[in-house]
Residue, then its C-alpha position, 0 to 999 in steps of 0.5 A: m541522619d537517623t541511624s537508630y533503627p536497624r536497616e534491612e539490606r535488600w539486594p536488587p533482585k537477580r535478573g535473568p536474560p531479557p525476555a525474548s521479544p517476539a520474532p519479526r513477521d516476514h510478510l511472505v504470504w502478502a509478498i506472494f499475493n503481490t507477486l502473483y496477482m498485483n505485480f505493479c512495477c515488479l514491487g511484489f517481486v522485490a517484496l518477495a525477495f526481502a520476505i525470503k531474506a527476512r525468513d532466512r535471517k529469522v531461522s538463522g537466529d539473526v533477529e535484528a537483520a530479520r527485523h530490517f528485511s521484514s521492514k523492507a518487505r512490509c514497505y514494498n508490499a504496501l507500495a505494491t498494494a497501494g499502486s495496484v489498487l489506486l492506479p486502476l481506480l485513478l484510471a477508471a475515474l479518468i475514463v468516467t470523467g472523460v466520458i462525461h465531458l465528451s458527452k456534454l460536449a457532444q450534446e452542446s455541439v449537436g446544434f452546430f452540426t445539424y440543420q433544422f428544416s422547417g416549412s417556414d422558409d419565406e425565400d422558397q415561396 
């Protein structure tokens, strides 16, 4: 090991407190929207409860609990939105396919339920 040159001793830079991470979102507006307009199986109300808990924890300074409740509020909001959007679309698709199927069935069975009267009956003459 070569020790002929003088070494500069560098101390690691002093580190302050870690940079503050952004506060978690509470998704309160989304939860209110789901509660008022698209309350599928009361998931909007559950999302609203978790959003309020997340906001309370954020105000009190408990960031980890706020993140936990924010995550739950986001999940319930997503479920409420998906359920409220997808289920009516599924119901509309089922109604449309049912109407199409019934109309085809009615067209095919018209000949079965109607009699064709024509003037070419040989038995009457």
